Backbone as XML, in Angstrom:
<?xml version="1.0"?>
<chain id="A" units="angstrom">
  <residue number="1" name="UNK">
    <atom name="N" x="-62.059" y="56.925" z="22.239"/>
    <atom name="CA" x="-60.790" y="56.975" z="21.524"/>
    <atom name="C" x="-60.533" y="55.615" z="20.886"/>
  </residue>
  <residue number="2" name="UNK">
    <atom name="N" x="-60.265" y="55.618" z="19.583"/>
    <atom name="CA" x="-60.013" y="54.337" z="18.912"/>
    <atom name="C" x="-58.519" y="54.064" z="18.846"/>
  </residue>
  <residue number="3" name="UNK">
    <atom name="N" x="-58.177" y="52.802" z="18.953"/>
    <atom name="CA" x="-56.777" y="52.411" z="18.853"/>
    <atom name="C" x="-56.596" y="51.643" z="17.551"/>
  </residue>
  <residue number="4" name="UNK">
    <atom name="N" x="-56.147" y="52.334" z="16.545"/>
    <atom name="CA" x="-55.925" y="51.685" z="15.257"/>
    <atom name="C" x="-54.446" y="51.347" z="15.123"/>
  </residue>
  <residue number="5" name="UNK">
    <atom name="N" x="-54.188" y="50.161" z="14.682"/>
    <atom name="CA" x="-52.819" y="49.721" z="14.468"/>
    <atom name="C" x="-52.394" y="50.220" z="13.087"/>
  </residue>
  <residue number="6" name="UNK">
    <atom name="N" x="-51.271" y="50.916" z="13.059"/>
    <atom name="CA" x="-50.772" y="51.419" z="11.776"/>
    <atom name="C" x="-50.408" y="50.236" z="10.888"/>
  </residue>
  <residue number="7" name="UNK">
    <atom name="N" x="-50.887" y="50.280" z="9.659"/>
    <atom name="CA" x="-50.543" y="49.192" z="8.751"/>
    <atom name="C" x="-49.131" y="49.416" z="8.218"/>
  </residue>
  <residue number="8" name="UNK">
    <atom name="N" x="-48.455" y="48.338" z="7.998"/>
    <atom name="CA" x="-47.082" y="48.381" z="7.517"/>
    <atom name="C" x="-47.066" y="48.335" z="6.003"/>
  </residue>
  <residue number="9" name="UNK">
    <atom name="N" x="-46.059" y="48.965" z="5.422"/>
    <atom name="CA" x="-45.913" y="49.030" z="3.969"/>
    <atom name="C" x="-44.499" y="48.605" z="3.592"/>
  </residue>
  <residue number="10" name="UNK">
    <atom name="N" x="-44.398" y="47.930" z="2.470"/>
    <atom name="CA" x="-43.103" y="47.595" z="1.888"/>
    <atom name="C" x="-42.862" y="48.603" z="0.774"/>
  </residue>
  <residue number="11" name="UNK">
    <atom name="N" x="-41.628" y="49.055" z="0.642"/>
    <atom name="CA" x="-41.314" y="50.030" z="-0.397"/>
    <atom name="C" x="-40.011" y="49.662" z="-1.102"/>
  </residue>
  <residue number="12" name="UNK">
    <atom name="N" x="-39.879" y="50.135" z="-2.330"/>
    <atom name="CA" x="-38.653" y="49.947" z="-3.110"/>
    <atom name="C" x="-38.215" y="51.324" z="-3.610"/>
  </residue>
  <residue number="13" name="UNK">
    <atom name="N" x="-36.944" y="51.635" z="-3.354"/>
    <atom name="CA" x="-36.341" y="52.888" z="-3.805"/>
    <atom name="C" x="-35.263" y="52.573" z="-4.838"/>
  </residue>
  <residue number="14" name="UNK">
    <atom name="N" x="-35.010" y="53.561" z="-5.708"/>
    <atom name="CA" x="-33.889" y="53.443" z="-6.646"/>
    <atom name="C" x="-32.924" y="54.584" z="-6.362"/>
  </residue>
  <residue number="15" name="UNK">
    <atom name="N" x="-31.628" y="54.252" z="-6.287"/>
    <atom name="CA" x="-30.603" y="55.270" z="-6.063"/>
    <atom name="C" x="-30.245" y="55.926" z="-7.394"/>
  </residue>
  <residue number="16" name="UNK">
    <atom name="N" x="-29.435" y="56.972" z="-7.310"/>
    <atom name="CA" x="-29.006" y="57.698" z="-8.511"/>
    <atom name="C" x="-28.282" y="56.766" z="-9.488"/>
  </residue>
  <residue number="17" name="UNK">
    <atom name="N" x="-27.584" y="55.757" z="-8.970"/>
    <atom name="CA" x="-26.845" y="54.829" z="-9.838"/>
    <atom name="C" x="-27.653" y="53.590" z="-10.221"/>
  </residue>
  <residue number="18" name="UNK">
    <atom name="N" x="-28.926" y="53.546" z="-9.826"/>
    <atom name="CA" x="-29.796" y="52.456" z="-10.247"/>
    <atom name="C" x="-29.914" y="51.276" z="-9.294"/>
  </residue>
  <residue number="19" name="UNK">
    <atom name="N" x="-29.263" y="51.337" z="-8.132"/>
    <atom name="CA" x="-29.404" y="50.267" z="-7.144"/>
    <atom name="C" x="-30.827" y="50.301" z="-6.577"/>
  </residue>
  <residue number="20" name="UNK">
    <atom name="N" x="-31.402" y="49.133" z="-6.351"/>
    <atom name="CA" x="-32.738" y="49.042" z="-5.757"/>
    <atom name="C" x="-32.608" y="48.698" z="-4.285"/>
  </residue>
  <residue number="21" name="UNK">
    <atom name="N" x="-33.360" y="49.397" z="-3.454"/>
    <atom name="CA" x="-33.347" y="49.187" z="-2.012"/>
    <atom name="C" x="-34.766" y="48.877" z="-1.559"/>
  </residue>
  <residue number="22" name="UNK">
    <atom name="N" x="-34.912" y="47.824" z="-0.778"/>
    <atom name="CA" x="-36.217" y="47.412" z="-0.266"/>
    <atom name="C" x="-36.255" y="47.610" z="1.241"/>
  </residue>
  <residue number="23" name="UNK">
    <atom name="N" x="-37.362" y="48.170" z="1.737"/>
    <atom name="CA" x="-37.518" y="48.362" z="3.167"/>
    <atom name="C" x="-38.981" y="48.290" z="3.560"/>
  </residue>
  <residue number="24" name="UNK">
    <atom name="N" x="-39.237" y="48.389" z="4.855"/>
    <atom name="CA" x="-40.605" y="48.408" z="5.383"/>
    <atom name="C" x="-40.742" y="49.571" z="6.354"/>
  </residue>
  <residue number="25" name="UNK">
    <atom name="N" x="-41.949" y="50.070" z="6.470"/>
    <atom name="CA" x="-42.238" y="51.181" z="7.374"/>
    <atom name="C" x="-43.740" y="51.271" z="7.586"/>
  </residue>
  <residue number="26" name="UNK">
    <atom name="N" x="-44.148" y="52.036" z="8.590"/>
    <atom name="CA" x="-45.568" y="52.324" z="8.751"/>
    <atom name="C" x="-45.867" y="53.770" z="8.322"/>
  </residue>
  <residue number="27" name="UNK">
    <atom name="N" x="-44.854" y="54.456" z="7.755"/>
    <atom name="CA" x="-45.032" y="55.820" z="7.239"/>
    <atom name="C" x="-44.041" y="56.044" z="6.092"/>
  </residue>
  <residue number="28" name="UNK">
    <atom name="N" x="-44.483" y="55.804" z="4.873"/>
    <atom name="CA" x="-43.606" y="55.852" z="3.698"/>
    <atom name="C" x="-43.003" y="57.245" z="3.505"/>
  </residue>
  <residue number="29" name="UNK">
    <atom name="N" x="-43.818" y="58.279" z="3.609"/>
    <atom name="CA" x="-43.307" y="59.641" z="3.398"/>
    <atom name="C" x="-42.205" y="59.987" z="4.395"/>
  </residue>
  <residue number="30" name="UNK">
    <atom name="N" x="-42.445" y="59.691" z="5.665"/>
    <atom name="CA" x="-41.442" y="59.978" z="6.694"/>
    <atom name="C" x="-40.150" y="59.222" z="6.421"/>
  </residue>
  <residue number="31" name="UNK">
    <atom name="N" x="-40.273" y="57.937" z="6.109"/>
    <atom name="CA" x="-39.085" y="57.098" z="5.887"/>
    <atom name="C" x="-38.317" y="57.547" z="4.644"/>
  </residue>
  <residue number="32" name="UNK">
    <atom name="N" x="-39.054" y="57.878" z="3.575"/>
    <atom name="CA" x="-38.405" y="58.347" z="2.351"/>
    <atom name="C" x="-37.611" y="59.626" z="2.642"/>
  </residue>
  <residue number="33" name="UNK">
    <atom name="N" x="-38.208" y="60.550" z="3.389"/>
    <atom name="CA" x="-37.511" y="61.795" z="3.740"/>
    <atom name="C" x="-36.284" y="61.529" z="4.602"/>
  </residue>
  <residue number="34" name="UNK">
    <atom name="N" x="-36.370" y="60.534" z="5.488"/>
    <atom name="CA" x="-35.201" y="60.158" z="6.293"/>
    <atom name="C" x="-34.081" y="59.663" z="5.379"/>
  </residue>
  <residue number="35" name="UNK">
    <atom name="N" x="-34.427" y="58.790" z="4.433"/>
    <atom name="CA" x="-33.413" y="58.279" z="3.515"/>
    <atom name="C" x="-32.809" y="59.411" z="2.686"/>
  </residue>
  <residue number="36" name="UNK">
    <atom name="N" x="-33.647" y="60.291" z="2.149"/>
    <atom name="CA" x="-33.178" y="61.406" z="1.315"/>
    <atom name="C" x="-32.201" y="62.302" z="2.073"/>
  </residue>
  <residue number="37" name="UNK">
    <atom name="N" x="-32.467" y="62.511" z="3.364"/>
    <atom name="CA" x="-31.634" y="63.417" z="4.156"/>
    <atom name="C" x="-30.409" y="62.725" z="4.749"/>
  </residue>
  <residue number="38" name="UNK">
    <atom name="N" x="-30.237" y="61.420" z="4.473"/>
    <atom name="CA" x="-29.066" y="60.702" z="4.985"/>
    <atom name="C" x="-29.242" y="60.167" z="6.392"/>
  </residue>
  <residue number="39" name="UNK">
    <atom name="N" x="-30.464" y="60.229" z="6.929"/>
    <atom name="CA" x="-30.713" y="59.755" z="8.293"/>
    <atom name="C" x="-31.388" y="58.382" z="8.319"/>
  </residue>
  <residue number="40" name="UNK">
    <atom name="N" x="-31.525" y="57.746" z="7.169"/>
    <atom name="CA" x="-32.140" y="56.420" z="7.096"/>
    <atom name="C" x="-31.062" y="55.348" z="7.105"/>
  </residue>
  <residue number="41" name="UNK">
    <atom name="N" x="-31.239" y="54.353" z="6.283"/>
    <atom name="CA" x="-30.313" y="53.222" z="6.215"/>
    <atom name="C" x="-28.927" y="53.663" z="5.734"/>
  </residue>
  <residue number="42" name="UNK">
    <atom name="N" x="-27.890" y="53.114" z="6.366"/>
    <atom name="CA" x="-26.515" y="53.432" z="5.966"/>
    <atom name="C" x="-26.265" y="53.097" z="4.501"/>
  </residue>
  <residue number="43" name="UNK">
    <atom name="N" x="-26.907" y="52.056" z="4.004"/>
    <atom name="CA" x="-26.703" y="51.611" z="2.624"/>
    <atom name="C" x="-27.092" y="52.681" z="1.609"/>
  </residue>
  <residue number="44" name="UNK">
    <atom name="N" x="-27.922" y="53.642" z="2.015"/>
    <atom name="CA" x="-28.398" y="54.667" z="1.090"/>
    <atom name="C" x="-27.705" y="56.019" z="1.262"/>
  </residue>
  <residue number="45" name="UNK">
    <atom name="N" x="-26.872" y="56.155" z="2.271"/>
    <atom name="CA" x="-26.233" y="57.455" z="2.527"/>
    <atom name="C" x="-25.312" y="57.833" z="1.370"/>
  </residue>
  <residue number="46" name="UNK">
    <atom name="N" x="-25.511" y="59.042" z="0.862"/>
    <atom name="CA" x="-24.688" y="59.531" z="-0.234"/>
    <atom name="C" x="-25.037" y="58.943" z="-1.589"/>
  </residue>
  <residue number="47" name="UNK">
    <atom name="N" x="-26.151" y="58.221" z="-1.675"/>
    <atom name="CA" x="-26.529" y="57.549" z="-2.920"/>
    <atom name="C" x="-27.671" y="58.262" z="-3.650"/>
  </residue>
  <residue number="48" name="UNK">
    <atom name="N" x="-28.085" y="59.432" z="-3.155"/>
    <atom name="CA" x="-29.227" y="60.139" z="-3.739"/>
    <atom name="C" x="-28.871" y="60.888" z="-4.994"/>
  </residue>
  <residue number="49" name="UNK">
    <atom name="N" x="-29.863" y="61.495" z="-5.627"/>
    <atom name="CA" x="-31.249" y="61.531" z="-5.168"/>
    <atom name="C" x="-31.921" y="60.171" z="-5.315"/>
  </residue>
  <residue number="50" name="UNK">
    <atom name="N" x="-32.863" y="59.929" z="-4.446"/>
    <atom name="CA" x="-33.577" y="58.656" z="-4.430"/>
    <atom name="C" x="-34.934" y="58.818" z="-5.103"/>
  </residue>
  <residue number="51" name="UNK">
    <atom name="N" x="-35.423" y="57.712" z="-5.654"/>
    <atom name="CA" x="-36.739" y="57.706" z="-6.287"/>
    <atom name="C" x="-37.564" y="56.578" z="-5.681"/>
  </residue>
  <residue number="52" name="UNK">
    <atom name="N" x="-38.763" y="56.897" z="-5.223"/>
    <atom name="CA" x="-39.681" y="55.886" z="-4.696"/>
    <atom name="C" x="-40.368" y="55.230" z="-5.886"/>
  </residue>
  <residue number="53" name="UNK">
    <atom name="N" x="-40.095" y="53.931" z="-6.096"/>
    <atom name="CA" x="-40.643" y="53.216" z="-7.242"/>
    <atom name="C" x="-41.930" y="52.477" z="-6.928"/>
  </residue>
  <residue number="54" name="UNK">
    <atom name="N" x="-42.056" y="52.002" z="-5.686"/>
    <atom name="CA" x="-43.146" y="51.084" z="-5.361"/>
    <atom name="C" x="-43.385" y="51.113" z="-3.864"/>
  </residue>
  <residue number="55" name="UNK">
    <atom name="N" x="-44.635" y="51.022" z="-3.472"/>
    <atom name="CA" x="-44.971" y="50.728" z="-2.082"/>
    <atom name="C" x="-46.368" y="50.123" z="-2.049"/>
  </residue>
  <residue number="56" name="UNK">
    <atom name="N" x="-46.568" y="49.229" z="-1.097"/>
    <atom name="CA" x="-47.874" y="48.588" z="-0.943"/>
    <atom name="C" x="-48.070" y="48.188" z="0.510"/>
  </residue>
  <residue number="57" name="UNK">
    <atom name="N" x="-49.316" y="48.047" z="0.895"/>
    <atom name="CA" x="-49.661" y="47.628" z="2.243"/>
    <atom name="C" x="-49.354" y="46.141" z="2.396"/>
  </residue>
  <residue number="58" name="UNK">
    <atom name="N" x="-48.752" y="45.778" z="3.536"/>
    <atom name="CA" x="-48.362" y="44.378" z="3.745"/>
    <atom name="C" x="-48.785" y="43.839" z="5.103"/>
  </residue>
  <residue number="59" name="UNK">
    <atom name="N" x="-49.736" y="44.489" z="5.759"/>
    <atom name="CA" x="-50.262" y="43.940" z="7.009"/>
    <atom name="C" x="-49.502" y="44.409" z="8.231"/>
  </residue>
  <residue number="60" name="UNK">
    <atom name="N" x="-49.311" y="43.495" z="9.183"/>
    <atom name="CA" x="-48.640" y="43.854" z="10.436"/>
    <atom name="C" x="-47.116" y="43.770" z="10.291"/>
  </residue>
  <residue number="61" name="UNK">
    <atom name="N" x="-46.418" y="44.104" z="11.365"/>
    <atom name="CA" x="-44.942" y="44.150" z="11.347"/>
    <atom name="C" x="-44.342" y="42.798" z="10.994"/>
  </residue>
  <residue number="62" name="UNK">
    <atom name="N" x="-44.892" y="41.747" z="11.534"/>
    <atom name="CA" x="-44.379" y="40.403" z="11.277"/>
    <atom name="C" x="-44.516" y="40.026" z="9.801"/>
  </residue>
  <residue number="63" name="UNK">
    <atom name="N" x="-45.701" y="40.234" z="9.250"/>
    <atom name="CA" x="-45.937" y="39.938" z="7.833"/>
    <atom name="C" x="-45.042" y="40.807" z="6.950"/>
  </residue>
  <residue number="64" name="UNK">
    <atom name="N" x="-44.891" y="42.073" z="7.330"/>
    <atom name="CA" x="-44.042" y="42.998" z="6.564"/>
    <atom name="C" x="-42.606" y="42.489" z="6.513"/>
  </residue>
  <residue number="65" name="UNK">
    <atom name="N" x="-42.098" y="42.028" z="7.641"/>
    <atom name="CA" x="-40.721" y="41.522" z="7.697"/>
    <atom name="C" x="-40.546" y="40.288" z="6.816"/>
  </residue>
  <residue number="66" name="UNK">
    <atom name="N" x="-41.528" y="39.407" z="6.833"/>
    <atom name="CA" x="-41.460" y="38.190" z="6.010"/>
    <atom name="C" x="-41.465" y="38.529" z="4.525"/>
  </residue>
  <residue number="67" name="UNK">
    <atom name="N" x="-42.347" y="39.456" z="4.130"/>
    <atom name="CA" x="-42.412" y="39.845" z="2.718"/>
    <atom name="C" x="-41.169" y="40.625" z="2.300"/>
  </residue>
  <residue number="68" name="UNK">
    <atom name="N" x="-40.639" y="41.446" z="3.205"/>
    <atom name="CA" x="-39.405" y="42.178" z="2.909"/>
    <atom name="C" x="-38.279" y="41.192" z="2.610"/>
  </residue>
  <residue number="69" name="UNK">
    <atom name="N" x="-38.153" y="40.158" z="3.428"/>
    <atom name="CA" x="-37.123" y="39.148" z="3.212"/>
    <atom name="C" x="-37.289" y="38.488" z="1.842"/>
  </residue>
  <residue number="70" name="UNK">
    <atom name="N" x="-38.527" y="38.131" z="1.504"/>
    <atom name="CA" x="-38.786" y="37.483" z="0.212"/>
    <atom name="C" x="-38.425" y="38.396" z="-0.958"/>
  </residue>
  <residue number="71" name="UNK">
    <atom name="N" x="-38.774" y="39.662" z="-0.866"/>
    <atom name="CA" x="-38.463" y="40.599" z="-1.954"/>
    <atom name="C" x="-36.958" y="40.817" z="-2.049"/>
  </residue>
  <residue number="72" name="UNK">
    <atom name="N" x="-36.278" y="40.873" z="-0.913"/>
    <atom name="CA" x="-34.825" y="41.060" z="-0.933"/>
    <atom name="C" x="-34.108" y="39.865" z="-1.568"/>
  </residue>
  <residue number="73" name="UNK">
    <atom name="N" x="-34.755" y="38.712" z="-1.598"/>
    <atom name="CA" x="-34.152" y="37.529" z="-2.221"/>
    <atom name="C" x="-34.305" y="37.539" z="-3.751"/>
  </residue>
  <residue number="74" name="UNK">
    <atom name="N" x="-35.164" y="38.395" z="-4.270"/>
    <atom name="CA" x="-35.401" y="38.435" z="-5.714"/>
    <atom name="C" x="-34.195" y="39.003" z="-6.448"/>
  </residue>
  <residue number="75" name="UNK">
    <atom name="N" x="-34.021" y="38.579" z="-7.678"/>
    <atom name="CA" x="-33.008" y="39.169" z="-8.542"/>
    <atom name="C" x="-33.488" y="40.566" z="-8.942"/>
  </residue>
  <residue number="76" name="UNK">
    <atom name="N" x="-32.563" y="41.423" z="-9.341"/>
    <atom name="CA" x="-32.919" y="42.799" z="-9.702"/>
    <atom name="C" x="-33.988" y="42.813" z="-10.795"/>
  </residue>
  <residue number="77" name="UNK">
    <atom name="N" x="-33.863" y="41.927" z="-11.791"/>
    <atom name="CA" x="-34.832" y="41.884" z="-12.889"/>
    <atom name="C" x="-36.235" y="41.555" z="-12.377"/>
  </residue>
  <residue number="78" name="UNK">
    <atom name="N" x="-36.321" y="40.677" z="-11.382"/>
    <atom name="CA" x="-37.625" y="40.338" z="-10.801"/>
    <atom name="C" x="-38.209" y="41.526" z="-10.030"/>
  </residue>
  <residue number="79" name="UNK">
    <atom name="N" x="-37.349" y="42.284" z="-9.355"/>
    <atom name="CA" x="-37.816" y="43.480" z="-8.645"/>
    <atom name="C" x="-38.329" y="44.516" z="-9.646"/>
  </residue>
  <residue number="80" name="UNK">
    <atom name="N" x="-37.651" y="44.640" z="-10.771"/>
    <atom name="CA" x="-38.098" y="45.566" z="-11.817"/>
    <atom name="C" x="-39.463" y="45.132" z="-12.342"/>
  </residue>
  <residue number="81" name="UNK">
    <atom name="N" x="-39.666" y="43.826" z="-12.500"/>
    <atom name="CA" x="-40.979" y="43.309" z="-12.915"/>
    <atom name="C" x="-42.048" y="43.610" z="-11.867"/>
  </residue>
  <residue number="82" name="UNK">
    <atom name="N" x="-41.688" y="43.469" z="-10.602"/>
    <atom name="CA" x="-42.608" y="43.780" z="-9.511"/>
    <atom name="C" x="-43.042" y="45.245" z="-9.596"/>
  </residue>
  <residue number="83" name="UNK">
    <atom name="N" x="-42.090" y="46.134" z="-9.769"/>
    <atom name="CA" x="-42.385" y="47.570" z="-9.867"/>
    <atom name="C" x="-43.274" y="47.839" z="-11.084"/>
  </residue>
  <residue number="84" name="UNK">
    <atom name="N" x="-42.963" y="47.194" z="-12.211"/>
    <atom name="CA" x="-43.748" y="47.397" z="-13.434"/>
    <atom name="C" x="-45.182" y="46.902" z="-13.267"/>
  </residue>
  <residue number="85" name="UNK">
    <atom name="N" x="-45.370" y="45.784" z="-12.557"/>
    <atom name="CA" x="-46.700" y="45.190" z="-12.388"/>
    <atom name="C" x="-47.553" y="45.909" z="-11.343"/>
  </residue>
  <residue number="86" name="UNK">
    <atom name="N" x="-46.922" y="46.514" z="-10.335"/>
    <atom name="CA" x="-47.644" y="47.176" z="-9.247"/>
    <atom name="C" x="-48.832" y="46.322" z="-8.763"/>
  </residue>
  <residue number="87" name="UNK">
    <atom name="N" x="-48.576" y="45.086" z="-8.307"/>
    <atom name="CA" x="-49.685" y="44.192" z="-7.923"/>
    <atom name="C" x="-50.453" y="44.690" z="-6.703"/>
  </residue>
  <residue number="88" name="UNK">
    <atom name="N" x="-51.732" y="44.357" z="-6.672"/>
    <atom name="CA" x="-52.558" y="44.718" z="-5.509"/>
    <atom name="C" x="-52.164" y="43.894" z="-4.294"/>
  </residue>
  <residue number="89" name="UNK">
    <atom name="N" x="-51.789" y="42.632" z="-4.526"/>
    <atom name="CA" x="-51.382" y="41.755" z="-3.425"/>
    <atom name="C" x="-49.950" y="41.276" z="-3.670"/>
  </residue>
  <residue number="90" name="UNK">
    <atom name="N" x="-49.036" y="41.766" z="-2.854"/>
    <atom name="CA" x="-47.634" y="41.371" z="-2.987"/>
    <atom name="C" x="-47.452" y="39.887" z="-2.707"/>
  </residue>
  <residue number="91" name="UNK">
    <atom name="N" x="-48.117" y="39.371" z="-1.677"/>
    <atom name="CA" x="-47.943" y="37.953" z="-1.333"/>
    <atom name="C" x="-48.441" y="37.049" z="-2.458"/>
  </residue>
  <residue number="92" name="UNK">
    <atom name="N" x="-49.549" y="37.407" z="-3.100"/>
    <atom name="CA" x="-50.052" y="36.631" z="-4.242"/>
    <atom name="C" x="-49.075" y="36.701" z="-5.404"/>
  </residue>
  <residue number="93" name="UNK">
    <atom name="N" x="-48.536" y="37.879" z="-5.676"/>
    <atom name="CA" x="-47.576" y="38.054" z="-6.774"/>
    <atom name="C" x="-46.329" y="37.213" z="-6.532"/>
  </residue>
  <residue number="94" name="UNK">
    <atom name="N" x="-45.815" y="37.208" z="-5.305"/>
    <atom name="CA" x="-44.628" y="36.402" z="-4.968"/>
    <atom name="C" x="-44.922" y="34.913" z="-5.099"/>
  </residue>
  <residue number="95" name="UNK">
    <atom name="N" x="-46.106" y="34.503" z="-4.682"/>
    <atom name="CA" x="-46.512" y="33.102" z="-4.783"/>
    <atom name="C" x="-46.522" y="32.658" z="-6.243"/>
  </residue>
  <residue number="96" name="UNK">
    <atom name="N" x="-47.101" y="33.481" z="-7.117"/>
    <atom name="CA" x="-47.142" y="33.171" z="-8.547"/>
    <atom name="C" x="-45.734" y="33.102" z="-9.132"/>
  </residue>
  <residue number="97" name="UNK">
    <atom name="N" x="-44.863" y="33.988" z="-8.703"/>
    <atom name="CA" x="-43.479" y="34.000" z="-9.176"/>
    <atom name="C" x="-42.779" y="32.704" z="-8.790"/>
  </residue>
  <residue number="98" name="UNK">
    <atom name="N" x="-42.973" y="32.264" z="-7.557"/>
    <atom name="CA" x="-42.355" y="31.025" z="-7.078"/>
    <atom name="C" x="-42.883" y="29.797" z="-7.840"/>
  </residue>
  <residue number="99" name="UNK">
    <atom name="N" x="-44.159" y="29.813" z="-8.161"/>
    <atom name="CA" x="-44.784" y="28.642" z="-8.806"/>
    <atom name="C" x="-44.730" y="28.698" z="-10.330"/>
  </residue>
  <residue number="100" name="UNK">
    <atom name="N" x="-44.037" y="29.678" z="-10.851"/>
    <atom name="CA" x="-43.873" y="29.779" z="-12.324"/>
    <atom name="C" x="-45.096" y="30.262" z="-12.960"/>
  </residue>
</chain>
């Protein structure tokens, strides 16, 4: 029996009114369905329908939390650029953004 550690993913959702929400999970489909049904984050309750704009693998739980914090610090326009670019490496993309 193999013990594989579920990889964590960062995701960005858009609400019906255009608000962007960033979160982390090890199961994007499950978490998205929780948010859609009103059983996820309080910030999203009653804000649907929701649209999944972006998700990418971000390593373990600790790394996911650090990257989530960094993405949450971005301005909305920067998050829109992130979604448009769909980078293979989120940490590299954030590093480039910080360094101009």
